[in-house]
Residue frames relative to the residue before (quaternion, step in Angstrom):
aa qw qx qy qz dx dy dz
M 1.0000 0.0000 0.0000 0.0000 0.00 0.00 0.00
A 0.0555 -0.7981 0.6000 0.0076 3.51 -1.11 0.67
Y 0.2987 -0.7278 0.5801 0.2114 3.62 -1.26 0.18
L 0.2023 -0.6853 0.6811 0.1597 3.52 -1.07 0.80
I 0.0438 -0.8163 0.5748 -0.0355 3.51 -0.70 1.19
A 0.0833 -0.7484 0.6547 0.0657 3.50 -1.36 0.45
R 0.0998 0.7826 -0.6094 0.0790 3.57 -1.01 0.78
Q 0.4661 -0.6269 0.5378 0.3171 3.45 -1.35 0.42
F 0.5697 -0.6466 0.3860 0.3293 3.57 -0.86 0.97
D 0.7793 0.3823 -0.1885 0.4594 3.59 0.92 -0.90
K 0.6904 0.4263 -0.2801 0.5130 3.62 1.22 0.21
P 0.4910 -0.6482 0.4819 0.3264 3.60 -1.12 0.65
G 0.7404 0.4459 -0.2973 0.4057 3.56 -1.26 0.42
C 0.1246 -0.7873 0.5989 0.0771 3.49 -1.30 0.14
I 0.3365 -0.6438 0.6194 0.2976 3.50 -1.38 0.00
A 0.0098 0.8159 -0.5775 0.0270 3.57 -1.02 0.59
I 0.1450 -0.7303 0.6569 0.1187 3.47 -1.44 0.33
K 0.3984 -0.7095 0.5338 0.2302 3.55 -0.96 0.97
S 0.0411 0.8140 -0.5703 0.1020 3.55 -0.89 0.88
E 0.5337 -0.5869 0.4828 0.3710 3.51 -1.25 0.30
A 0.4828 -0.6516 0.5031 0.2986 3.56 -0.97 0.81
G 0.4436 0.6764 -0.5110 0.2907 3.59 -1.10 0.70
D 0.7920 -0.3516 0.2561 0.4285 3.49 -1.41 -0.13
A 0.6417 0.5348 -0.3309 0.4390 3.55 0.99 -0.88
L 0.6485 0.5036 -0.3148 0.4762 3.60 0.95 -0.81
K 0.6445 0.5052 -0.3269 0.4719 3.63 0.93 -0.84
E 0.6559 0.5077 -0.3150 0.4612 3.60 0.92 -0.75
Q 0.6114 0.5278 -0.3436 0.4790 3.59 1.07 -0.76
A 0.6782 0.4965 -0.3000 0.4511 3.56 0.82 -0.95
R 0.6366 0.5289 -0.3204 0.4608 3.64 0.97 -0.76
R 0.6574 0.5282 -0.2963 0.4485 3.50 0.99 -0.98
L 0.6754 0.4886 -0.2799 0.4762 3.55 0.93 -1.01
A 0.6436 0.5296 -0.3264 0.4458 3.59 0.94 -0.82
K 0.6444 0.5082 -0.3085 0.4810 3.56 1.02 -0.76
M 0.6774 0.5024 -0.2918 0.4512 3.58 0.98 -0.84
T 0.7636 0.3696 -0.1717 0.5008 3.61 1.13 -0.71
I 0.3288 0.7695 -0.4946 0.2348 3.59 1.24 0.14
H 0.8388 0.1421 -0.1390 0.5069 3.60 -0.97 0.84
T 0.5805 0.5795 -0.4019 0.4069 3.60 1.07 0.56
G 0.5567 -0.6107 0.4031 0.3933 3.58 1.22 -0.10
V 0.5772 0.5519 -0.3877 0.4603 3.61 1.29 0.20
Q 0.2223 -0.7445 0.6183 0.1183 3.55 -0.98 0.98
V 0.0898 -0.7564 0.6458 0.0530 3.59 -0.95 0.91
S 0.0613 0.7905 -0.6018 0.0959 3.55 -0.89 1.04
V 0.2875 -0.6785 0.6367 0.2272 3.45 -1.45 0.18
V 0.1305 -0.7854 0.6041 0.0334 3.50 -0.88 1.04
Y 0.1811 -0.8189 0.5374 0.0884 3.57 -0.67 1.08
N 0.7185 0.4053 -0.2180 0.5215 3.57 1.19 -0.42
E 0.4602 -0.6980 0.4704 0.2823 3.64 -0.62 1.07
E 0.6332 0.5219 -0.3723 0.4337 3.65 0.91 -0.69
D 0.6372 0.5188 -0.3281 0.4660 3.63 1.05 -0.67
F 0.6042 0.5854 -0.3391 0.4211 3.52 1.11 -0.76
E 0.5819 0.6043 -0.3658 0.4030 3.61 1.13 -0.62
E 0.5610 0.6328 -0.3624 0.3918 3.56 1.19 -0.60
Y 0.7154 0.4573 -0.2202 0.4801 3.55 1.20 -0.69
A 0.3338 0.7678 -0.4909 0.2411 3.63 1.27 0.25
P 0.5833 -0.2031 -0.7862 -0.0195 1.54 -2.09 1.32
Q 0.3065 -0.7639 0.5453 0.1589 3.53 -1.07 0.68
T 0.1669 -0.7088 0.6724 0.1331 3.50 -1.23 0.59
I 0.1286 -0.8226 0.5525 0.0395 3.53 -0.43 1.25
Y 0.2449 -0.7692 0.5808 0.1047 3.55 -0.81 1.10
E 0.3543 -0.7025 0.5809 0.2084 3.52 -1.26 0.63
D 0.7396 0.3974 -0.1980 0.5058 3.58 1.05 -0.83
H 0.4492 -0.7151 0.4691 0.2583 3.56 -0.74 1.05
D 0.6200 0.5433 -0.3444 0.4493 3.63 0.95 -0.78
A 0.6782 0.4764 -0.2991 0.4728 3.61 0.86 -0.97
F 0.6351 0.5169 -0.3511 0.4540 3.63 0.98 -0.72
F 0.6821 0.4813 -0.3114 0.4540 3.60 0.83 -0.93
T 0.6112 0.5381 -0.3445 0.4672 3.58 1.03 -0.75
E 0.6720 0.4999 -0.3035 0.4543 3.59 0.87 -0.88
V 0.6102 0.5525 -0.3327 0.4602 3.56 1.03 -0.80
L 0.6777 0.4743 -0.2840 0.4849 3.57 0.89 -0.95
D 0.6106 0.5326 -0.3425 0.4757 3.64 1.11 -0.59
L 0.6149 0.5216 -0.3541 0.4737 3.57 1.04 -0.74
A 0.6928 0.4708 -0.2664 0.4769 3.59 1.02 -0.84
E 0.3888 -0.7580 0.4408 0.2828 3.61 1.38 -0.04
W 0.1813 0.7891 -0.5563 0.1870 3.53 0.89 1.03
């Protein structure tokens, strides 16, 4: 299991969605990173739950569309 996360560099916490590790997750991360470049939003994949704690507090989304919408909102699209 892995988490696709997004956060603003200057603020604590992150938003995340739990996903299966693999090529599809890497592609989603690349696509989001390209869409949010130069906006102050960091997009990462975290594979280890202990590393995920670094990004607390977390808001975890169940719905991919809602997560992507929120990431774009963080980037102030």
